[in-house]
N, C-alpha and C positions, 0 to 999 in steps of 0.2 A: 326285358331291358326297358327301363323307364325312359320318358321323353327326353330328359336331359342327356341321356346317353345315345340317343338316336344319331346325333350328328357325328359321333365317332364312327359308327357303322357306315354312315354315308360317305365320309372321307375315304374309307377303304373301298367302297363301291366305285367311286369316281376314278380310282386309280386303275381300274380295268379298262378305261377308255383309251382309244387311240387318237391320232390327230384328226381334225375335222376335214370333211369333204369340201372341196372347192366348188362353189356353184358356178355354172357357166350357162349364160343365156337366160337366166331367170330374171335379172334386173338390168338396169342400165349400169354402165361402168362404175359410177360413183357408189351406187347401192351395193354392188358386189364387193367392192373394195372395203366398204364400211362393215358389212356383215362378216366378211372373211377375217378382217382385222379383229373384230370383237371375239370371234370364236377361237382364232389363233392365239390371242392373248390368254383366253380362258384355259386353253389346253396345254400351252407351252410348259407350264409348271409340272405337268404330269409326265412329260416325256422322261424316261429313265428313272422314274421314281420307284421306290421299294416295292410296292404292291403290284405295279405294272410289270416289273421284272419277275416277280414271284408267281403271279397268278394269271397273267395275260394268256399264257399258253393253254390254260385249262378252261377258258371261257367257251361256253356253248351258246352261240347266238343263233336263233332261228329266224330273226328278222331278215327279210330278203332285200336285195336292191330293188327299190320300187320303180316300176315303169310309170312315168307321169302322163302317158298318153290318155289313160282313163280319166285322170283328174282334169286334164285340159279339155276333155269333151264334156265334163260335168257342167250343167247349166248354173249360172250365177244364182238362180232362185233356190236351188237345192242347198247351196252353202249358206245363203242368207237365212233360209228357214231353219237350218240346223243351229246357227248362231242364235237366232231369236228364241229357239226352244230351250236354250240353256237358262237355268235359274240363277241369274246374276243381277246384282244391283247396278253394276256398271254397264251401260249400253254396249252391246257387241255389234257395232256398226259394220256394214259390209260395203266395200267398194273395190276398185281395181287394185289399189295399194294393198289392202288386206289380202286379197286373193294372191298377189305376188308373194307376200310373206308366207302364206299358207303353203304355197308351192315350194318355197325354199325349205321350210321346216319339214315337209313331207320327204323331200329328197335328203335333207340332212339327217333326219331322225330314222330314216328307213333302216339304217344299219346300226343304230344306237338306241333304238327304242327300248330294248331290254334294260339298259342301264338307266335311262330316263325314268321308266316306270318303277324300277327297283328303288331309285333315289326317292321318288315320290312316296313310295310306301313307308319309308323311314322319316322323310322330312315333313310330310303334310300334317301329321298329328301335331307336331310342334308348331308349324306355321299357323294352322287353324286356331290353336289355343292362343297364340300371341296376337293374331289379328283380331279375334273376337274380343279379347280383353280391352283392346283400344277402339272397338267399334269400326274396324276396317273390313270391307267386303272380303269374303273368303276367297274369291277368285283371284285376288292379288297374290296368292301363293304361286301363281304361274309367272309372276314378274321376275323371279330368279332365273328362269330360263333365258329371258332377254338380258338380264344384268350380267350373269356369270356363267351361263350354260350349266347351272347347278353345280358349280365347282367351288367348294369352300376355300380352295388354295389359290383361286384366281387373283391376279394382280394386273391392273390395267396400266398402260403406258403413262397415263396421267397420274398414277399413284393411288387409285382406288383399290381397295382390297376386300377380299372375302366374298361370301355368297351374295350379299346385298350391295357390294361395291361401294362401301362408305369411303369418302375422302377423309383425310386426317382430321380436319377441323370439325366436320359434321359428326364424326365418331366421338370426338371429345365432347361436343355440345350435347350429345345424347348418352353420355355416361360410359362410353367405351374407353378403356385405358389403352393408350397408344404411346409407347416410348421405345427406347432402344432394346428393352428386354421383353416387353409384353405388347402384343397387338391383338386386342380383343375384337377387332373387326373380323378376325378369322375364327372367333369363337361363335359357332353357329347358334347356340342357344341365346347368348347375350346380344349378338348382332340382329337376330330376328326380332327380339322385343324392341330393340332400338329402332329398327326399320318400321315396325308397326306404329311406334310412337311418332316418328317423323311423318309418316303418311297421314296419321290422324291430325297432326298439326297443320299440314298443308291443306287438308280438307276444310279445316276451320277458317283458313284464309280465303279459299276460293268458293266454298260451298258447292263444289262440283268435283266428282271423283276423277273424271277424265283429265281435267285441268290439274288436279292434285298429282296424278301420276306423271303428267308432262313436267310439272314443276320439280318432281323428284329427280328427273333427268337433267333439266337445264336451269332450275332455280326459279323462285317466284318473280324475281326481277325481270327475267326474259319473258315470262308469261304476261306480266303487266305491260311490258313494252309491246308485245304482240296485240294485246287487247286494245291498247291506245292507238296503235297504227291501223287497226281494223275499224276504227271508229266506235269502239266501245263494245264490240261483239264479245260474247262470253261462251261461245261454243267452239270446241277444239277444231272442228272441221272448217269453221268460218275464219279462224285465225291461223289456219294451217300454214299458209304461205308467208306468214310474218314470223314464224318460229325458226330457230336454228335447224339446219339440215338434219342433224342426227335426231332431234326431237320429233321431226315430222314422221320419221320411220318408227319411233319408239312405241306409239300407241298401236299402229297397225301390227307391229311385231308382237306386242302383248296379246292382242286379239287373236292373232294367228296361232300363237303358242297355246292359248286357251282352247282354241278349236281342235288342234291336233291332239292334245292330251285327252280330249273327250271323245273324239270321233276317229281315232286311228283304226279301230276294227272295220269301219265302213270303207277304208282304203286298203283293206287286205293285209294289214300288218298284225302279226300274231307273235308277240314277244315271248321269249322263254324266261324262266325265272333265273335270276342270278343270286346265288347265295353269298352272304357275307363271308369273306375269306378267313376271318378270325373273330372270335368272341372276345369282347373287351369289357372292362369295368373301370370305375374311377375311384380314387381315394382322396379325401380331403387332407391337405398338407398343413402341418402346424408350424413348420420351420423351413428355412431356405434349403433348396436342393439344387445341386449341380448335376446335370444330366449324365455326366461322365461316370459318376458313382452309381447311378441307377443302372447304367449299362454294365458296369463292373460286377455288381452284386446280383443282377437278375439274368445276365447273359443276353439281353435283348440288343439287337443291332441298332446302331445310331440312326440309320435311315428310317427304320421302323418306328423308333421312339419319336423322331421328329414328325413323321406322318401322323401319328396318333395325337400329337400335341402341337399343332401348327401355330398356336398363338404365342408360344415361347420362342423368341427370336435368337437368343444368344446362348442356348444350352444351359440356362439358369432360370429357376423359378423363385422369385422373391417372396416366398410365402409368408415370411415374418411380417411383411407390410400390408397384408390383406388376406382374403380368402381365395386360395387357388387350389385347383385339383390337378391330379396327374392321372392320365389314362394309360392303362397297360393291358396287354393280353391277359385274359383270365388265368392262363397257365403260368404267368409270371407274377401274379399278384401276391401269392403266398410267399414267394421269395422276397419280394419287396417288404412285406410286413415283418417277416422274420429278421430282416437286416436293416430296417429303417433307422434304428438308433445309430448304427454304424454309418449309414449314409448321411444322416444329419450331422454327426460328429465330424466326419471327414470334410463335409461341406463347410462347416463352421471353421475348421482349422485352415482350409484353403483360402477362405475369404479373409480370415484374420491376417494371413500373410500377403494377400493381394486382393484388396476390396474391389467390388464391382460398383461402378457409378451408373445411375440411371440418368441418361441424357434425353431431352425431348427430341422427337423425330421432326426434322424439318418438313414442312408441307411442300408437296410437289404438285403445283397446279391447283385446280379447283374442280370438284365434282359438279358444282353449280354455284358459281362465284357469288351470285346475288343471294344465295340461300345459306351459304356456309361462312361462318365467321371464324376468327382466331380464338385465342384463349380469352377467358372472361365469361360474363353472363350476358345473354342476348334475349331480346324480346321481338317477336314477329308481329308486325302491325296488322291489326284486324279492322274490319269495316267499322266505321264510326269512332275510331280512336283518334285522339289528338295528342300532341306533345304534352299538354297539360294533364290529361287523364293518365298517360303513361308515367309521367313524372311523379304524380301522386301515388301511383301503384307501387313504385319502387323507392319512395321517400327521397326523391331528387327534386331540385329546382329545374325549371325549364332550361335555364341557361347552362346548368351543369350537364343536362342531357344533350343539349346541342353541342357543347364543347367535346363531350365524349365521342360524338359521332361526326364532328367537323361540319355541322350544319350551319348555314348562314341564314336560312329562311325557316319559317315555321311549317312549311308544307312537307308532308310525308305521304307515302304511298302504301296501299294495301300490299302486304307481303314483304315490305322492307324490314330488314333486321337491324335493330338498334341496340347498341351496346349500353347496358344499364349498370355495369360494374367494372 
C-alpha cells in the first residue's frame, strides 16, 4: 500500500478506539477540563461508528492499566536526560509543566498505546515525507497527538477539522477545498502537506520552531503581543505567562507526547499489534458520483463508505470539477470497475433532474484569529518588510494595500497577515 493510501488504513484503525479516560488529580481543575475536552471532542465522532461496531469486539490489547507510582518516584533528572538524548531540532525542555503532561499521557495511553503505535506505523512515513519537503523538523509528527489524538475524523467545538485541526479559512489559504460537498481538511494526505507548509511559513516569521508551534495554536498576532508584553523576549518560556491559557499547555503537551512515544517501553508498556480490519484501494474518478449508486452496485454499507471517504460531506463526489478519488475495500473494487459506467450514467441522470449546488461553508470561529484570513490572497509580514516593499511585490500602491486592510497608519508588525488581493 503506497503512502497516499496509508491514511485510509489509519481511519480504520482509529475506529477501534473507545472513549478517553478522564484524568483525576493530575492537573489543576482548569487543565483537567481543557485536556478532557480536547480528547472528548476528538473521540466523540468515533462512538457508534461502523468499524467500532464491527471490530471493537475483536481487539486484543495487551497494554495494561499503568500504575503511576513508579513514575511519580522517578527523579526529574532521569526524564530530563531522556528528553535531551532525543535527536531533535526543537529543544525538548523539561519542567514541572512538562512532567505533568507526561504523567497525563502515560495514564491516558496506557490502555490505548496499541492504537497509537499502530497509527504511527501508517501515518509517520507520510508525515516525515511532507515535513521534510518543507524543511520542518521530523519530531513535529507528534503534534497530531496534541491536535486531534491522531483522529482524522476529529472536529473541535470551534470548527477545526481533521488530523491537523485546520480551521476553515486556514485550510482555504493553504489549498484545501472546503465547501458543502468536500472538506479536504479530513483528507490526511492533503492536510498533512498543508500543515507542513503552514508550519514552515510560521518559522520564517519567528525564526524559532517553538514559537512557530505556539503560533500554530494561537496565531502570530498573539505571539507578537506576548513578545511585546514581555519586553521583547523571544523565548517561549520567557513569554509563557503572556500567552493564552491553552497555548501555555500546548508546547508542554507536545514535548510530553514526544517523550511517551519514544520512551513507553521504559514505563513497562508493551503494545500488541493491531491489524487493519480491511484492505483498501483507491480509484481516480473521471465523472461525478453519487454515493448511493456506489452502495447499490457494490453492496458496501453506507456507514463504511463514509468512513473510508470522510472528506465527502454530502454523499456526492463532484469529480467532473477536479481530481478526486474514491476509496473502497479491495473486495469491492472489481465490482465498482465493472459497473462504473452505470454508476456514472445514473449519477448524471439524477443530477440532471435535481442539480446539486456547492455552497461555501460558513466559518465557525477561528483556529488562530490573527493567523487566519478569509477568502482572497494574503501575505504574512516578515522581518524587515514594509508596506512599500510588500506593495511592490504584489503590484499594488501603498494606498491600495492600506485600503484592502483598513490601515490608517504605515506601521505593520511581524506575523501580521495582509490581504493583497
